[in-house]
N, C-alpha and C positions, 0 to 999 in steps of 0.2 A: 690618364689614371688607370690602374688596374682595379678588378674587382675579382671576388671569388665565386664559386659557384653556390647553389642552394644550400647543400651541406655544410661548407666552410662558413658561410655568411649566418646560417641558423645556429651554429656552435657559438660564433663571435656575439651575436645578439644575445645568447643567454650568458656568457661569460663576461664580455666586455661590450655591452650596448653602447656606451658612450664613443667607442671607437669606431663604430660602423658608421661610415658616411652615406647615409640612406639616399641622399640626393643624387649621389654619383652612381648608384646603382643601375646597371644596363644590362638586359639581357641581350643575348647574342647566339646566334644558331647558323650554322653552315651546313649547307646540304651534305649529306654523306659522301656522295662522289666527289664533293670539292675538298672535303676533310680528310678523306682516305689517305692522299699522299702524306699528310702530316702524321697520322697514325703509323704509317709504315716508315717514318724517318726518311722520305723521299723528298720532303719540302721541309725548311725550317724557318723561312721568311714569314714576317707577319702577315696574316690575313687581312685583307682590305677591309677597312671598317671595324676591325674588332677592338674591343676596349681592353683586351687581354684575358678574355675568358671565353669559354663554350658553355652556353646553358642558361639557366634561368635563375639567377640569385635574388630576383624580385619574388620568389615563391618562398623565400626564407622566412621563418618565424621564430620567436623566442621560445614558444613551446616545442618547436621541433628541435631546437638546439638543446633544451632541457632533456628531451627524451633521448637524444643522440648522446649527450654527456653521461646521463645515467647507464645507458648501455655500455658506453666505453668503460665507465668505472667499474660496472660489474663483470665485464669481461676480464679486465686487468685483474680485479680481485680473484676471481674464479682461477685464473691461470696461476697467480701467486700462491694460492692455496693448494693446487695440484703439484706445483713445481718446487716448492721450497718446504723443507722440514726442518 
């Protein structure tokens, strides 16, 4: 199964907590030197042992998600107010 990173998981915990499969959340970190070829698109194969993410989704929280959604809404509203008349 695949999981998201801390930010995406936090947003989902805020918006759709019933859809987050908490028991399947797995942190996974690859040392930079091993991960660098993926950043440079030199490698595309799956990283051994990866659940489909890089990072720490276990650090996610509903409170972080609420704050992130609020920031996104405020930013979108500001943009709309500045760019539409």
